[in-house]
Residue frames as a rotation matrix with the C-alpha (Angstrom) as fourth column:
MET 1
0.581 0.814 0.000 0.00
0.814 -0.581 0.000 0.00
0.000 0.000 -1.000 0.00
THR 2
-0.555 -0.827 0.085 1.63
0.831 -0.556 0.009 3.22
0.040 0.076 0.996 -1.13
GLN 3
-0.501 0.470 0.727 -1.43
-0.001 -0.840 0.542 5.47
0.865 0.271 0.422 -0.88
PHE 4
-0.632 0.326 -0.703 -3.08
0.764 0.115 -0.634 6.85
-0.126 -0.938 -0.322 2.23
SER 5
-0.587 0.504 0.634 -6.18
0.033 -0.767 0.641 9.01
0.809 0.397 0.434 2.52
THR 6
-0.597 0.518 -0.613 -8.49
0.761 0.123 -0.637 10.44
-0.254 -0.847 -0.468 5.15
SER 7
-0.458 0.550 0.698 -11.63
0.229 -0.686 0.691 12.52
0.859 0.476 0.188 4.87
ILE 8
-0.706 0.266 -0.656 -13.45
0.658 -0.096 -0.747 14.57
-0.262 -0.959 -0.107 7.48
ASP 9
0.115 0.822 0.558 -16.77
0.767 -0.430 0.476 16.37
0.632 0.373 -0.679 7.45
ILE 10
-0.809 -0.451 -0.377 -16.56
0.585 -0.683 -0.437 19.96
-0.060 -0.574 0.817 8.67
GLU 11
0.290 0.949 -0.123 -19.40
0.946 -0.304 -0.114 22.22
-0.145 -0.084 -0.986 9.76
ALA 12
-0.051 -0.312 -0.949 -18.08
0.007 -0.950 0.312 25.25
-0.999 0.010 0.051 7.89
SER 13
0.844 0.403 -0.355 -18.42
-0.302 -0.190 -0.934 26.53
-0.443 0.896 -0.038 4.36
PRO 14
0.642 -0.634 0.432 -16.02
0.762 0.589 -0.267 25.21
-0.085 0.501 0.861 1.72
GLU 15
0.529 -0.432 0.731 -14.69
0.126 -0.812 -0.571 28.77
0.839 0.394 -0.375 1.34
ARG 16
0.705 -0.239 0.668 -13.84
-0.704 -0.356 0.615 28.90
0.091 -0.903 -0.419 5.06
VAL 17
0.765 -0.421 0.487 -12.14
0.146 0.850 0.507 25.48
-0.627 -0.317 0.712 5.04
TRP 18
0.608 -0.540 0.582 -10.22
0.726 0.082 -0.683 26.36
0.321 0.838 0.441 1.87
SER 19
0.629 -0.369 0.684 -9.02
-0.299 -0.927 -0.225 29.63
0.718 -0.063 -0.694 3.41
VAL 20
0.708 -0.375 0.599 -7.59
-0.579 0.177 0.796 27.67
-0.405 -0.910 -0.092 6.35
ILE 21
0.662 -0.435 0.610 -5.94
0.420 0.890 0.178 24.91
-0.621 0.138 0.772 4.32
ILE 22
0.639 -0.408 0.653 -4.44
0.632 -0.206 -0.747 27.22
0.439 0.890 0.126 1.67
ASP 23
0.692 -0.413 0.592 -2.85
-0.564 -0.821 0.086 29.47
0.450 -0.394 -0.801 4.32
VAL 24
0.632 -0.410 -0.658 -0.01
0.321 0.911 -0.260 26.97
0.706 -0.047 0.707 4.68
GLU 25
-0.395 -0.854 0.338 2.26
-0.001 -0.368 -0.930 29.22
0.919 -0.368 0.145 6.74
ARG 26
-0.154 0.422 0.893 -0.30
-0.931 -0.364 0.012 29.08
0.330 -0.830 0.449 9.56
TRP 27
0.389 0.328 -0.861 -0.42
-0.192 0.943 0.272 25.27
0.901 0.059 0.429 9.70
PRO 28
-0.580 -0.644 -0.498 1.89
0.339 0.366 -0.867 25.18
0.741 -0.672 0.006 12.74
HIS 29
-0.759 0.356 0.545 -0.84
-0.620 -0.651 -0.438 27.14
0.199 -0.671 0.714 14.61
TRP 30
0.171 0.959 0.225 -3.49
-0.982 0.183 -0.034 24.45
-0.074 -0.215 0.974 14.21
THR 31
0.904 0.106 -0.415 -1.69
-0.150 0.986 -0.074 21.13
0.401 0.129 0.907 13.77
PRO 32
0.595 -0.706 0.384 1.06
-0.562 -0.024 0.827 19.76
-0.575 -0.708 -0.411 16.01
THR 33
0.601 -0.356 0.715 2.28
0.560 0.826 -0.059 17.64
-0.570 0.436 0.697 13.08
VAL 34
0.364 -0.507 0.781 3.91
0.661 -0.451 -0.600 20.72
0.656 0.735 0.171 11.53
THR 35
0.333 -0.312 -0.890 6.37
0.839 -0.332 0.431 22.56
-0.430 -0.890 0.151 13.76
SER 36
-0.208 -0.414 -0.886 7.64
-0.115 -0.890 0.442 24.95
-0.971 0.194 0.137 11.08
LEU 37
0.230 0.251 0.940 6.56
0.911 0.285 -0.298 25.84
-0.343 0.925 -0.163 7.55
VAL 38
-0.077 -0.371 -0.925 8.38
-0.031 -0.927 0.374 28.54
-0.997 0.058 0.060 5.60
LEU 39
0.862 0.322 0.390 7.47
0.397 0.049 -0.917 29.58
-0.314 0.945 -0.086 2.07
LEU 40
-0.063 -0.998 -0.011 10.65
0.634 -0.048 0.772 30.04
-0.771 0.042 0.635 0.07
ASP 41
-0.582 -0.058 0.811 9.16
0.768 -0.367 0.525 32.11
0.267 0.929 0.258 -2.75
ARG 42
-0.892 0.172 -0.419 7.79
0.060 -0.872 -0.486 35.65
-0.449 -0.459 0.767 -2.54
ALA 43
-0.741 0.649 -0.173 5.02
-0.385 -0.200 0.901 35.20
0.550 0.734 0.398 -5.09
PRO 44
0.082 0.831 0.550 1.54
-0.992 0.119 -0.031 34.26
-0.091 -0.543 0.835 -3.88
PHE 45
-0.416 -0.144 0.898 1.12
-0.309 0.951 0.010 30.56
-0.855 -0.273 -0.441 -3.08
ALA 46
0.544 0.512 -0.665 0.81
-0.777 0.007 -0.630 29.02
-0.317 0.859 0.402 -6.56
VAL 47
0.942 -0.276 0.189 2.08
0.330 0.865 -0.378 26.26
-0.059 0.418 0.906 -8.82
GLY 48
0.312 -0.920 0.237 5.86
0.324 -0.131 -0.937 26.30
0.893 0.369 0.257 -8.41
SER 49
0.443 -0.123 0.888 5.80
-0.749 -0.594 0.292 27.64
0.492 -0.795 -0.355 -4.83
ARG 50
-0.076 -0.559 -0.826 8.20
0.227 0.796 -0.560 25.88
0.971 -0.230 0.066 -2.51
ALA 51
0.617 0.279 0.736 7.99
-0.641 -0.364 0.676 25.37
0.457 -0.888 -0.046 1.23
ARG 52
-0.552 -0.753 -0.359 10.42
-0.218 0.545 -0.810 24.04
0.805 -0.369 -0.465 3.83
ILE 53
0.511 0.826 0.236 8.51
-0.566 0.117 0.816 21.95
0.647 -0.551 0.527 6.36
ARG 54
-0.760 -0.648 0.052 9.68
-0.434 0.446 -0.783 20.60
0.484 -0.617 -0.620 9.69
GLN 55
0.446 0.890 -0.090 7.65
-0.580 0.365 0.728 17.86
0.681 -0.273 0.680 11.34
PRO 56
0.161 -0.358 0.920 8.24
-0.904 0.319 0.283 15.85
-0.395 -0.877 -0.273 14.50
LYS 57
0.228 -0.171 0.959 9.96
-0.094 0.976 0.197 12.49
-0.969 -0.135 0.206 13.85
LEU 58
0.721 0.031 0.692 10.68
0.658 0.284 -0.698 13.39
-0.218 0.958 0.184 10.20
PRO 59
-0.443 -0.893 -0.083 13.60
0.784 -0.430 0.447 15.09
-0.435 0.133 0.891 8.45
THR 60
-0.114 0.322 -0.940 13.08
-0.218 -0.931 -0.293 18.62
-0.969 0.171 0.176 7.16
ALA 61
-0.218 0.145 0.965 11.50
0.818 0.566 0.100 18.43
-0.532 0.811 -0.242 3.71
LEU 62
-0.762 -0.008 -0.648 11.19
-0.316 -0.868 0.382 20.67
-0.566 0.496 0.659 0.69
TRP 63
-0.139 0.816 0.561 7.72
0.692 0.486 -0.534 20.59
-0.709 0.314 -0.632 -0.90
LYS 64
-0.924 -0.147 -0.352 6.86
-0.150 -0.709 0.689 22.10
-0.351 0.690 0.634 -4.29
VAL 65
0.013 1.000 -0.026 3.32
-0.231 -0.023 -0.973 22.87
-0.973 0.019 0.231 -5.47
THR 66
-0.900 -0.325 0.292 2.56
0.155 0.390 0.908 21.01
-0.409 0.862 -0.300 -8.70
GLN 67
-0.489 0.818 0.303 -1.16
0.537 0.009 0.843 21.68
0.687 0.575 -0.444 -8.97
LEU 68
-0.769 0.350 -0.535 -3.43
0.352 -0.466 -0.811 24.35
-0.534 -0.812 0.235 -7.47
ASP 69
-0.585 0.687 0.431 -7.02
0.423 -0.196 0.885 25.05
0.692 0.700 -0.176 -8.48
GLU 70
-0.973 0.213 0.086 -8.71
-0.202 -0.617 -0.760 27.76
-0.109 -0.757 0.644 -6.39
HIS 71
-0.281 0.931 -0.231 -12.08
-0.897 -0.169 0.410 27.13
0.342 0.322 0.883 -8.06
ALA 72
0.266 0.334 -0.904 -12.01
-0.136 0.942 0.308 23.39
0.954 0.041 0.296 -7.34
ARG 73
0.548 -0.141 0.825 -10.42
-0.822 -0.277 0.498 24.10
0.158 -0.950 -0.268 -3.92
GLU 74
0.928 -0.335 0.165 -7.57
0.273 0.910 0.313 21.62
-0.255 -0.246 0.935 -4.24
PHE 75
0.522 -0.825 -0.216 -3.81
-0.827 -0.428 -0.363 21.64
0.207 0.368 -0.906 -4.31
THR 76
0.936 -0.346 -0.060 -1.06
0.350 0.934 0.071 19.08
0.031 -0.088 0.996 -4.65
TRP 77
0.529 -0.849 0.019 2.59
-0.841 -0.527 -0.126 19.32
0.117 0.051 -0.992 -3.74
VAL 78
0.858 -0.295 -0.420 5.51
0.186 0.941 -0.282 16.93
0.478 0.164 0.863 -3.95
ASN 79
0.514 -0.793 0.327 8.66
-0.730 -0.204 0.652 16.16
-0.451 -0.573 -0.684 -2.02
ARG 80
0.901 -0.253 -0.353 11.33
-0.098 0.675 -0.732 14.45
0.423 0.694 0.583 -4.13
LYS 81
0.293 -0.873 0.390 14.45
-0.753 0.041 0.657 12.70
-0.590 -0.486 -0.645 -2.93
PRO 82
-0.502 -0.520 -0.690 16.61
-0.841 0.480 0.250 10.15
0.202 0.706 -0.679 -4.73
GLY 83
-0.928 0.090 -0.362 14.48
0.057 0.993 0.099 7.05
0.369 0.071 -0.927 -5.28
ILE 84
-0.418 0.821 -0.388 11.28
0.881 0.261 -0.395 8.44
-0.223 -0.507 -0.832 -3.79
CYS 85
-0.801 0.328 0.500 8.54
-0.092 -0.894 0.439 10.94
0.591 0.306 0.746 -4.48
ALA 86
-0.596 0.675 -0.436 5.94
0.707 0.182 -0.684 11.81
-0.382 -0.715 -0.585 -1.85
THR 87
-0.752 0.458 0.475 2.81
0.099 -0.633 0.768 13.46
0.652 0.624 0.431 -3.26
ALA 88
-0.692 0.551 -0.467 0.32
0.557 -0.005 -0.831 15.12
-0.460 -0.835 -0.304 -0.90
ARG 89
-0.646 0.584 0.492 -3.10
0.291 -0.406 0.866 16.25
0.705 0.703 0.092 -2.11
HIS 90
-0.801 0.416 -0.431 -5.57
0.307 -0.331 -0.892 18.50
-0.514 -0.847 0.137 -0.27
VAL 91
-0.720 0.632 0.288 -9.18
0.262 -0.137 0.955 18.78
0.643 0.763 -0.067 -1.45
VAL 92
-0.799 0.570 -0.192 -12.16
0.003 -0.316 -0.949 20.70
-0.602 -0.759 0.250 -0.01
GLU 93
-0.788 0.603 0.126 -15.65
0.281 0.170 0.944 19.90
0.548 0.780 -0.304 -1.31
ALA 94
-0.440 0.761 0.477 -19.13
-0.864 -0.503 0.006 21.15
0.244 -0.410 0.879 -0.47
ARG 95
-0.770 0.256 -0.584 -21.09
0.299 0.954 0.024 18.60
0.564 -0.156 -0.811 1.54
GLY 96
0.102 0.884 -0.457 -24.66
0.973 0.008 0.233 19.41
0.209 -0.468 -0.859 2.62
ASN 97
0.942 0.262 0.211 -24.48
0.200 -0.940 0.275 22.62
0.270 -0.217 -0.938 4.66
GLY 98
0.640 -0.768 -0.012 -20.77
-0.282 -0.250 0.926 22.18
-0.715 -0.589 -0.377 5.28
SER 99
0.346 -0.662 -0.665 -17.68
-0.912 -0.069 -0.405 20.70
0.222 0.746 -0.627 3.73
ARG 100
0.927 -0.286 0.243 -15.63
0.194 0.919 0.342 17.57
-0.321 -0.270 0.908 3.37
ALA 101
0.394 -0.885 -0.247 -11.85
-0.915 -0.403 -0.012 17.80
-0.089 0.231 -0.969 3.40
THR 102
0.978 -0.176 0.111 -9.79
0.188 0.975 -0.115 14.95
-0.088 0.134 0.987 1.98
LEU 103
0.345 -0.938 -0.033 -6.07
-0.888 -0.337 0.313 14.64
-0.305 -0.079 -0.949 2.64
SER 104
0.988 -0.037 0.153 -4.07
0.079 0.956 -0.282 12.05
-0.136 0.291 0.947 0.76
MET 105
0.195 -0.979 -0.064 -0.46
-0.821 -0.198 0.536 10.95
-0.537 -0.052 -0.842 0.46
GLU 106
0.999 0.036 0.039 1.16
-0.007 0.818 -0.575 8.73
-0.053 0.574 0.817 -2.13
PHE 107
0.175 -0.983 0.063 4.69
-0.502 -0.033 0.864 7.36
-0.847 -0.183 -0.499 -2.17
SER 108
0.987 0.157 0.041 6.15
-0.037 0.466 -0.884 6.46
-0.158 0.871 0.466 -5.56
GLN 109
0.347 -0.862 -0.369 9.38
-0.822 -0.090 -0.562 5.58
0.451 0.498 -0.740 -7.38
ILE 110
-0.068 -0.446 -0.892 11.71
-0.175 0.886 -0.430 2.71
0.982 0.127 -0.138 -6.51
LEU 111
-0.897 -0.351 -0.268 11.77
0.197 0.225 -0.954 3.28
0.395 -0.909 -0.132 -2.74
GLY 112
-0.451 0.790 0.415 8.13
-0.709 -0.600 0.372 4.39
0.543 -0.127 0.830 -2.47
PRO 113
0.440 0.684 -0.582 6.68
-0.169 0.699 0.694 1.04
0.882 -0.207 0.424 -1.36
LEU 114
-0.173 -0.590 -0.788 9.39
0.742 0.449 -0.499 0.59
0.648 -0.671 0.360 1.28
ILE 115
-0.948 -0.184 0.260 9.02
0.010 -0.834 -0.552 4.10
0.318 -0.521 0.792 2.69
ALA 116
-0.143 0.976 0.162 5.23
-0.672 -0.215 0.708 3.75
0.726 -0.007 0.687 2.69
ARG 117
0.405 0.256 -0.877 5.50
0.280 0.879 0.386 0.51
0.870 -0.402 0.284 4.67
LEU 118
-0.451 -0.715 -0.535 8.01
0.751 0.020 -0.660 1.96
0.482 -0.699 0.528 7.14
THR 119
-0.997 0.028 0.078 6.02
-0.059 -0.901 -0.429 5.15
0.059 -0.432 0.900 7.75
ARG 120
-0.446 0.891 -0.083 2.47
0.333 0.251 0.909 3.77
0.831 0.378 -0.409 7.48
SER 121
0.061 0.491 -0.869 1.61
0.986 0.105 0.129 4.21
0.154 -0.865 -0.478 11.15
LEU 122
-0.521 -0.336 -0.785 3.08
0.530 -0.848 0.012 7.71
-0.669 -0.410 0.620 11.40
THR 123
-0.978 0.164 0.126 1.54
0.024 -0.512 0.859 8.80
0.205 0.843 0.497 8.08
THR 124
-0.203 0.971 -0.130 -1.97
0.517 0.219 0.827 7.68
0.831 0.100 -0.546 9.03
GLN 125
0.027 0.148 -0.989 -1.59
0.981 -0.194 -0.002 9.16
-0.192 -0.970 -0.150 12.52
TYR 126
-0.771 -0.404 -0.492 -0.41
0.327 -0.914 0.239 12.53
-0.546 0.023 0.837 11.17
MET 127
-0.830 0.507 0.235 -3.16
0.102 -0.277 0.956 12.68
0.549 0.817 0.178 8.55
ALA 128
0.065 0.878 -0.475 -5.83
0.810 0.231 0.538 12.04
0.582 -0.420 -0.696 11.20
ILE 129
-0.136 -0.203 -0.970 -4.34
0.831 -0.557 0.000 14.74
-0.540 -0.806 0.244 13.47
GLU 130
-0.958 -0.263 -0.113 -4.16
0.152 -0.800 0.580 17.20
-0.243 0.539 0.807 10.57
ALA 131
-0.513 0.842 0.165 -7.76
0.354 0.033 0.935 16.52
0.782 0.538 -0.315 9.55
ALA 132
0.228 0.589 -0.775 -8.97
0.956 0.015 0.293 17.02
0.184 -0.808 -0.559 13.14
GLY 133
-0.427 -0.478 -0.768 -6.96
0.619 -0.773 0.137 20.23
-0.659 -0.417 0.626 13.43
LEU 134
-0.963 0.126 0.240 -8.37
0.139 -0.529 0.837 21.53
0.233 0.839 0.492 10.14
LYS 135
-0.102 0.984 -0.147 -11.89
0.657 0.178 0.732 20.78
0.747 -0.022 -0.665 11.38
ALA 136
0.173 0.144 -0.974 -11.33
0.951 -0.283 0.127 22.54
-0.258 -0.948 -0.186 14.71
ARG 137
-0.719 -0.527 -0.453 -9.71
0.395 -0.846 0.358 25.59
-0.572 0.078 0.817 13.10
SER 138
-0.868 0.404 0.287 -12.39
0.174 -0.293 0.940 25.88
0.464 0.867 0.184 10.40
GLU 139
0.069 0.960 -0.270 -15.31
0.679 0.153 0.718 25.49
0.731 -0.233 -0.641 12.80
GLY 140
-0.154 -0.220 -0.963 -13.77
0.965 -0.244 -0.098 27.77
-0.213 -0.944 0.250 15.47
């Protein structure tokens, strides 16, 4: 299994949830899984933007936005290292009177299956914590 995903229903408008998730520099304020996130480019957050992210139990990583669609309220970024590519996708959809946020992670390339297996527990734990933090921040 090289793909992981979690979804959470949020009692807030999709616009509100999107505004929280797209403001990546504030992630350390609402999720303990990100201790530091610094955008490395001055332009608005867009395709090509890079961020240096520090997380507990993980090495510092450089993530680059590969897809961002404000209208569809989704963005994808990747972290590449020799032999592995981690792809994280963030999607916010309307659901009834609120929203549903889906966070997913995929590990690919030659070492992807091994890294996915070794980090499965931490990845699923972090995604659940991030989803809960997004819900609390968006509803608060």
